[in-house]
C-alpha positions as CSV (number, residue, x, y, z in Angstrom):
1,M,0.0,-0.3,-0.4
2,E,1.0,3.0,-0.7
3,L,0.0,6.2,1.4
4,H,-0.5,9.8,-0.4
5,I,-0.4,12.9,1.6
6,W,0.4,16.5,1.9
7,P,4.5,17.8,2.4
8,S,5.4,18.5,6.2
9,D,5.5,21.7,7.5
10,F,5.3,23.6,10.8
11,G,7.6,20.5,13.0
12,L,5.1,17.9,11.4
13,P,5.2,15.2,8.7
14,T,1.8,16.9,7.0
15,I,-0.3,19.7,8.8
16,D,-3.4,18.1,7.0
17,V,-5.5,16.8,9.3
18,S,-7.3,13.3,7.6
19,S,-3.3,13.4,6.4
20,L,-2.0,13.1,9.8
21,Q,-5.0,10.6,11.4
22,F,-4.1,8.5,8.0
23,L,-0.2,8.2,9.0
24,A,-0.6,8.3,12.7
25,C,-2.7,5.1,12.4
26,S,-0.4,3.7,10.3
27,K,2.4,4.3,12.4
28,M,1.3,3.0,15.4
29,C,0.8,-0.3,14.4
30,A,3.7,-0.3,12.6
31,S,2.2,-0.7,9.2
32,P,4.9,-1.7,6.1
33,V,2.9,1.4,4.7
34,K,4.6,3.3,2.0
35,V,4.5,7.3,2.7
36,V,4.4,9.8,-0.3
37,S,4.2,12.9,0.5
38,S,2.4,14.5,-2.5
39,A,0.7,18.0,-3.9
40,S,-1.7,16.5,-6.5
41,P,-5.3,16.0,-4.4
42,W,-6.3,15.5,-8.1
43,R,-4.8,12.0,-8.7
44,S,-7.6,11.0,-5.7
45,P,-11.3,9.3,-6.7
46,N,-12.8,12.2,-4.3
47,G,-9.9,14.9,-5.0
48,E,-8.7,14.9,-1.8
49,L,-5.9,13.6,-0.2
50,P,-5.2,11.4,2.1
51,M,-5.5,8.6,-0.7
52,V,-4.5,5.2,0.3
53,S,-3.3,3.4,-3.2
54,Q,-3.5,-0.9,-3.4
55,Q,-2.5,-3.1,-5.3
56,E,-6.0,-4.7,-6.0
57,G,-8.7,-2.8,-5.0
58,K,-10.0,0.9,-5.4
59,A,-8.3,3.7,-3.2
60,V,-8.9,4.3,-0.1
61,T,-10.3,8.3,1.0
62,D,-12.4,6.7,4.1
63,F,-10.7,6.6,7.5
64,E,-13.0,3.7,9.0
65,K,-12.0,2.1,5.8
66,F,-8.3,2.7,5.8
67,V,-8.6,1.2,9.9
68,D,-10.2,-2.1,8.0
69,A,-7.7,-2.2,5.9
70,L,-4.7,-2.3,8.5
71,K,-5.9,-5.1,10.1
72,K,-5.8,-6.9,7.2
73,C,-1.8,-6.1,6.5
74,G,-0.6,-9.1,8.6
75,Q,1.4,-6.6,10.7
76,D,2.7,-7.5,14.1
77,V,0.3,-4.9,15.6
78,V,-3.0,-5.0,15.0
79,I,-4.8,-1.7,16.1
80,D,-7.9,-1.7,18.3
81,A,-7.1,-5.8,18.5
82,D,-7.3,-5.5,22.3
83,L,-10.3,-3.4,22.7
84,T,-13.5,-4.8,24.2
85,S,-16.8,-4.9,22.4
86,I,-17.8,-2.2,25.6
87,E,-14.5,-0.1,24.3
88,R,-15.1,-0.4,20.6
89,A,-18.8,1.2,21.1
90,Q,-17.3,3.7,23.3
91,L,-14.6,4.3,20.7
92,D,-16.7,5.0,17.9
93,A,-19.4,7.2,20.4
94,F,-16.1,9.6,20.8
95,S,-14.9,9.6,17.4
96,C,-18.7,10.7,16.5
97,Y,-18.6,13.3,19.0
98,L,-15.3,14.8,18.0
99,H,-16.5,14.9,14.7
100,H,-19.8,16.9,15.5
101,N,-18.1,19.0,18.5
102,L,-14.6,19.8,17.6
103,Y,-14.2,19.1,13.8
104,P,-16.1,22.2,12.7
105,A,-13.8,24.6,14.9
106,V,-10.5,23.2,13.9
107,L,-12.4,23.9,10.0
108,H,-13.6,27.1,10.6
109,T,-9.9,27.9,12.3
110,F,-8.4,27.0,9.1
111,W,-10.2,27.3,6.1
112,V,-13.8,29.8,7.7
113,D,-11.7,32.5,9.7
114,E,-10.3,34.9,7.2
115,L,-7.2,36.5,9.2
116,N,-5.8,33.0,9.5
117,Y,-6.8,31.8,5.9
118,N,-5.5,34.7,4.1
119,T,-2.0,34.6,7.0
120,V,-1.4,30.7,6.6
121,T,-4.0,28.6,4.3
122,Q,-4.4,30.4,1.7
123,Y,-0.7,30.9,1.4
124,W,0.5,27.1,2.3
125,Y,-1.9,25.4,-0.9
126,A,-1.3,28.1,-3.1
127,S,2.5,27.7,-2.4
128,H,2.2,23.7,-3.0
129,L,-0.3,23.6,-6.2
130,H,-0.2,24.9,-9.4
131,F,-1.8,27.9,-11.0
132,P,-4.9,27.9,-12.0
133,Y,-5.8,24.7,-9.7
134,N,-5.0,26.1,-6.5
135,L,-7.6,29.0,-6.9
136,Y,-10.1,26.1,-8.1
137,Y,-9.1,23.8,-4.8
138,L,-8.9,26.8,-1.6
139,E,-12.3,27.9,-3.1
140,K,-13.6,24.5,-3.0
141,R,-12.4,23.4,0.5
142,K,-13.5,26.9,1.6
143,K,-17.0,26.3,0.8
144,K,-17.1,22.6,1.7
145,A,-15.9,24.4,5.2
146,L,-18.8,26.3,5.4
147,R,-21.2,24.5,4.2
148,L,-20.3,21.7,6.9
149,L,-20.6,24.3,9.7
150,G,-23.8,25.4,8.1
151,S,-25.6,27.9,10.2
152,K,-23.4,27.8,13.7
153,T,-22.5,30.9,14.4
154,D,-18.5,31.7,15.6
155,T,-19.2,31.5,19.3
156,E,-21.1,28.0,19.1
157,I,-18.3,26.8,17.3
158,L,-15.8,27.6,19.9
159,K,-18.1,26.9,23.1
160,D,-18.5,23.0,21.5
161,A,-14.7,23.2,20.5
162,F,-13.9,24.2,24.1
163,L,-16.2,21.9,25.9
164,A,-14.9,18.7,23.4
165,L,-11.5,19.9,24.5
166,N,-11.8,19.4,28.3
167,T,-13.4,16.3,27.7
168,L,-10.6,15.1,25.6
169,S,-8.3,16.3,28.5
170,T,-10.6,15.2,31.5
171,K,-10.9,11.1,29.7
172,L,-7.1,11.3,28.9
173,G,-6.1,12.2,32.6
174,D,-2.5,11.0,33.4
175,N,-2.3,8.4,31.3
176,K,0.0,8.0,28.2
177,F,-2.8,7.4,25.5
178,F,-7.2,7.6,25.9
179,C,-7.9,4.1,26.1
180,G,-4.8,2.6,28.7
181,S,-1.2,2.0,27.6
182,K,-1.6,1.0,23.7
183,P,-2.3,3.3,21.1
184,T,-6.2,2.7,19.2
185,S,-7.4,4.5,16.4
186,L,-8.5,6.9,18.7
187,D,-5.7,8.4,19.5
188,A,-4.8,8.5,16.1
189,L,-7.7,10.5,15.5
190,V,-7.2,12.7,17.8
191,F,-4.0,13.4,17.3
192,G,-4.9,14.5,13.8
193,Y,-7.1,17.3,15.3
194,L,-5.1,18.9,18.0
195,A,-1.5,18.6,16.1
196,P,-2.3,21.4,13.5
197,L,-3.6,23.6,16.3
198,L,-1.1,23.4,18.7
199,R,1.8,23.3,15.8
200,V,0.4,26.0,13.2
201,P,1.3,29.7,14.0
202,L,-1.7,31.6,13.5
203,P,-3.1,35.0,14.1
204,N,-6.3,34.3,15.4
205,D,-5.0,31.2,18.4
206,R,-8.4,31.7,20.9
207,L,-8.8,27.8,20.0
208,Q,-4.5,27.5,20.7
209,V,-4.6,29.3,23.7
210,Q,-7.5,27.0,25.5
211,L,-5.8,23.6,24.0
212,S,-2.1,25.2,25.5
213,A,-4.2,25.6,28.7
214,C,-4.2,21.1,28.8
215,P,-1.3,20.1,29.5
216,N,-1.8,16.5,29.2
217,L,-3.1,17.2,26.1
218,V,-0.2,19.1,24.7
219,R,1.9,16.2,26.6
220,F,-0.2,13.6,24.4
221,V,1.1,15.7,20.9
222,E,4.1,16.1,21.9
223,T,4.6,11.9,23.1
224,V,2.7,10.6,19.6
225,S,5.1,13.0,17.4
226,S,8.4,11.6,19.2
227,I,7.5,7.8,18.8
228,Y,6.0,7.3,16.1
229,L,6.4,10.7,13.6
230,P,9.8,12.0,13.8
231,L,10.5,14.2,10.9
232,S,13.8,13.2,9.2
233,E,17.0,15.5,9.0
234,D,16.4,17.0,5.5
235,E,12.3,17.6,7.0
236,L,14.1,19.4,9.5
237,K,16.1,21.9,7.3
238,R,13.4,22.8,4.8
239,Q,11.1,23.6,7.5
240,Q,13.9,25.5,9.6
241,S,14.3,27.7,6.2
242,N,10.6,28.8,6.1
243,R,10.3,29.5,9.9
244,K,11.9,33.3,9.3
245,M,9.2,33.8,6.6
246,W,6.0,32.3,8.4
247,T,7.5,34.2,11.9
248,S,7.3,37.3,9.6
249,R,3.9,36.7,7.9
250,I,1.9,35.8,11.3
251,A,3.8,39.3,13.4
252,K,2.6,41.5,10.0
253,A,-0.9,40.0,10.3
254,K,-1.4,40.2,13.7
255,S,0.1,43.5,13.5
256,D,-2.6,44.5,11.7
257,K,-5.3,42.9,13.8
258,E,-4.5,45.5,16.7
259,M,-4.5,48.2,14.1
260,A,-8.0,47.5,12.5
261,R,-9.0,46.9,16.2
262,A,-7.7,50.3,17.5
263,T,-9.1,52.2,14.7
264,Q,-12.4,50.6,14.8
265,E,-12.5,50.9,19.2
266,S,-11.4,55.1,17.9
267,A,-14.2,55.6,15.5
268,D,-16.6,53.8,17.7
269,A,-15.9,56.5,20.5
270,L,-16.8,59.4,18.3
271,P,-20.3,61.2,18.3
272,E,-22.3,60.1,15.5
273,E,-22.6,62.6,12.9
274,P,-26.4,63.0,11.5
275,P,-27.5,61.8,8.5
276,M,-27.1,65.5,5.5
277,R,-31.0,65.3,4.6
278,D,-31.9,65.8,8.6
279,A,-29.1,68.8,8.8
280,I,-30.9,70.3,5.7
281,L,-34.4,70.0,7.5
282,F,-32.9,71.4,10.5
283,T,-31.3,74.2,8.7
284,L,-34.6,75.4,6.9
285,G,-36.8,74.7,9.9
286,A,-34.5,77.1,11.6
287,L,-34.4,79.7,9.3
288,T,-38.7,79.5,8.6
289,L,-38.2,79.9,12.5
290,S,-36.4,83.1,12.6
291,L,-38.7,84.5,10.1
292,V,-41.8,84.2,11.6
293,F,-40.3,85.1,15.1
294,A,-38.7,88.5,13.1
295,V,-42.1,89.4,11.0
296,H,-44.3,88.7,14.7
297,T,-41.9,90.7,16.5
298,G,-41.9,93.9,13.9
299,L,-38.2,93.8,13.2
300,I,-39.1,92.7,9.9
301,E,-41.8,94.7,8.2
302,V,-44.3,93.5,5.2
303,S,-46.0,95.8,3.0
304,V,-48.9,94.9,0.7
305,E,-49.3,97.9,-2.0
306,Q,-52.5,97.7,-3.6
307,E,-52.6,98.5,-7.6
308,I,-55.5,101.4,-7.9
309,S,-57.0,100.6,-11.6
310,E,-58.0,103.8,-13.6
């Protein structure tokens, strides 16, 4: 099998959520999957990465189907093999809970939040895809994210995500993994959601701040990264060469954000000016009243001359 994923960056083997989940799951069970760094999503049946190509059968793009395929690979470590039927049911329920409560916030953070999108997401994907396909792909992903979020407000999305992070932190506790001492497919799913939030620098970082306030979740991401997904020397050097550029972009975005906020606060502090029409009507009314008052008090005399006809 070959696992095609987006390229590495920001201290991660890939910054894409789904690609991280596929990769982490394959590494946790020591699967003999060949990992291919790719920026060609059009080769996938659904136009997205990750994609698992097999010698026999169709390409796999669904995480659950990928987990099933890993179980049939014949490696010594079988993912989720030690789970009881009750634990499997709990794992499925928790996976569904995260998909509906945490995943929307991750999508919103990277694809809907305009400042994050313009500063990081759009620039990263546009630089890895050729023109004009990059324009099409970015628009497609953004619309897909908006459709998934539906009518949820930003406040609702963040509230659900904060609760999901606290729930994850409580479930993990002091354990190394979420189901004990051995990793499961749930650990791969959670890692895919959390790692980009923790590692990718963002100008709007409310979700990052909340995640950083859960030290056991931070420790979990670092543990999985160091044990199962260490970067090669070449990847580290390449990412190091781009770090200065990303630091500059993030700093400029934050500066522009603060400037815009200060300008808005100054504008809100100024008294509202009346509309032009109201000002004109007020002026005309004042002149009329002044004229009536002047005539009434005798300041202005009005004489009427009658023409005498001969």
